[in-house]
N, C-alpha and C positions, 0 to 999 in steps of 0.2 A: 205185844207191841212190836217186838223184834220181827215176828213172823209177818206182821202187817207191813213193816218197812221193807222187808225182803221181797214180799209180793209186789209192793208198789214199785220197787226198784226194777224188778224183773219186767213188770208191765211197761214201765217207762223205756227200758232198753229195747223191748220188743217193738214198741211203737216207733222208736227212733230208727231201728233197723228197717222196719216196714216202710217208713217215710223215705229212707234212702233208696230202697228198692223201687218205690213208686217214682221218685225223682229221676232215677237212672233210666227206668222204662220210658218216662216222658221225654227225657233227653234223646234217647235213641229213636223214639217215635217221630221226633221233629225232623229227622233226615227224610227228604223226599227225593225220589228218583225223577230226573228231568230228561232222561233218555230211555225210551222203552226197548231199545235193542233191535227194533224191527222197522221203524219209520223215522222220518225227520220231524214228526209232530212236535210242535213247540219250538222249532228251530227254523232259521232261514239263512241263506247264503248272501253275503254282502260283497259286492265288487267295488265298494266306495273307498276302500283303504288305498294307501300309497303302494301297496304290494300288488294291486291289480292294474291291468292296462285296458280300461273299458273301451278304448278306441279300437282294440283288436278283438276283445273278448269280454262278455258281460257276466261270465259265470262266477268269477271270484275263486278260481281253482276248481279242482274236481273233488267232489265229496260223495261218498256212497256208504252203504251199510253192508258189511260182510261179517258173517259169523258173530252177530251181536255187538259189533263195534263200528264206530264211525271211522272211516278210512279217508284220509285226505292226501292230496298231492297237487302239484301243478298240472293244469290241463294242457297247456302248451308251455314250452320252455320260457321261464321267467315270470309266468303269470300265477300269482297266488291270491289270497284273500282270507276271509274269515267266515266261519259259520257261527251264528249268534242266536241267543235265545230270544223268543218273542217277548217274554216277560222281562221286566226290569226289576232289579234287586237293589236294596240299599245296604243294610248291614247283614252280612251272611258269611257262612263257610261253604266252600265247594270242595268236593272230593272226587277225584277221577283215578282211573287206572290207565296206565300208558304202556305201550309196547312199540315204540317208534324204531325205524331204521336209524342207524348212526350216520347222519349226513344232513337231513332236512332241518331247517330252522323253523321252530314252531313257538307256541306260547299259550298260556292260560290267561285270558283277559278278564279283569275285574272291573265292573261298572263301565263297560265299554260303550262308546257311542257307535252309531251306524258306520262311521268312517274310521273306526278302530282306535280312537283315543281312549286310553285306559291306564290303569296300573296293571302291569304285566308280571305275573309269576313266570319267570323265564323257563322255557323248555328249548333252549338252544343246544340241541343234542347233536353236537358236531365238534370237531377239533377247534380249540380256542373258545368253545361255548361253555354253557353253564346250566345247571338245573336249580330252580326255585330261588334264584336271585330276584331282586325287585327292580323293575325298569319302568320309567314313565314313557309309555308308547305314545308318540305324537305330542308329548308334553315337553319337548326340548331335551329329552334324555334325562329328565330329573324326576325321580332319583335314578341312579344306576349303581346298584350294590350287588356284589357277589362275593362269596367266600371261597370259591374254587373255580378252576378252569380245566376243562378237558385238554389233554395233550393229544397226540396223534391217535391214540387208542382209547376206546371207551373205558377200559380197565385202569387207565393211568390218569390221575388228576394232580394238579398243583394247587396248594393252598394260596389264597389271596387274602390281603388285609381287608377286613370288613368289621362293622359294628358288632356282628355276631360271629364269633370264632367258629371255624369249621368243626361241626360236632363229631364227624367221623374222620379219624386220621387218614391221610392220603394212602398210607400203606395198607389200610383196612378196606379201602373203597371197593376193590374187586370182590371181596367177600360180602360186602353190604349190598351193592347194587347188582342186580341180576339182568344183564342184557339178554334180550330175546325172550324174557318172561314178563308177565304183567307186574308192574310196580305201582304202588299207590303214591299219589301226590295230593297235597291238600293246601288250601290257602284261605285266609279270612281277611275281610276288610270291614272296619268299624269306624264310624264317625266321619266328619268332614270339616277340616282336614283329617284324612284317614290314618288309621293305624293298620298296616298290612303285615300279616304274619304268614310264613310259609313252612311247610313240612314235607319231608320225604319219609315214607314208611313210618309215620307217627313221630318222627324226631324233628324238632324245630330247627330249620336251617337259616331263616332270616326273619328279622323283625324291623320294621321301619315306621316311624310316625312323621308324617309330613307337617310342614309349618305353614302352609298356605292352601287355600281351596283352589284346585285346578280343574275339577270336573263337577257336574251336577251330583246331587245326593244319591241318585240311583242310576243304574245302567244295566246293560246286558252282560251275560256271561258268554265268552266267545273262545273259540279255538282257531288257531292261525296256521296257514301255510304261507311261508315267507316268499316274497317275490325275488327275482334275480336268479342267475345261473340256470341250470337245467336239472330239475328234480321231478321230472315226469315219471320216472321209474323207481323212485324211492318214496316211502310212505310214512305218514304219521297215523297212529292208531289209538283210539280212546274208547273206553267202555265204563260201565258202572258209574255214571255221572250222577251225583246227588248233591242236594243243597240243604243246608240248615239255616233258616232265617234266625237272626240274632236280635231282632227288634220286636 
C-alpha cells in the first residue's frame, strides 16, 4: 500500500510539473512578433496627430528601417507623427527594445486612434523627461503619472512622488539603465476603463487604473516622434516588437 501511495504521489508530482511546463510553453508561444525587421508590413505612418503639420508635410515624420530596427525622426524641423499598427488590439502586452538618442521625445501608444489619442507609456528620453510613466495623450493629460524625472544627464534622475514608488534608487540608475545599448520596455492594458502597467527590463515601474472610459475598447499600437523644435538629426530606435493578447 505504501509503495502504491508513493508511486501515485510521484506520478501526481510528475503530471503537475509537466502541466506547468506546458503552461509556460503556451504562455511563451503567445508572444507574436509584429515587426519583421525588414519591412513596414503591418504598420503605417499617420500625420493626423497634433505633432504633424499636414499643411506643410503629409508624412508624419521620417520613418525607415536600418539594421533590423525602426528608426524615426522629424523629417523637417518641428514635424513629427506616429507609426501605427494596421491591426487593432484590446487587452494585450507589448514588448519593445529601445536605443534612442537622449534628446527626442517619443512614446509607446496603447489603444491609439489614428490621430494619436491613447494611453501612452512615456518615452520622454530627454532632460525633465521620463520613462514608462503613464500619460493620457489627447485625453486632457489624464492621467499623468511618473515616478522619476531625468536631469541634465541620462545617468542622473530625480525621484518623483507617484502611486508606484521608484523601484530603482536614483543612485543605482546609472548601473541599471544602459544608454547606447538596447533596453527592454514593456506595457500592458486590460479592461475599459483600463488598467495600465509598465515595466523597464522586467521591473514594474508604473500601474494605473482609470475610473472612466476615455477610448474605444481597442486601438492600434503606435510609436511617436514628437513635434516641435528641431530633431531632424536625432533619432528614436525600436526593434524586437512583439505582442501578447490577453483576451
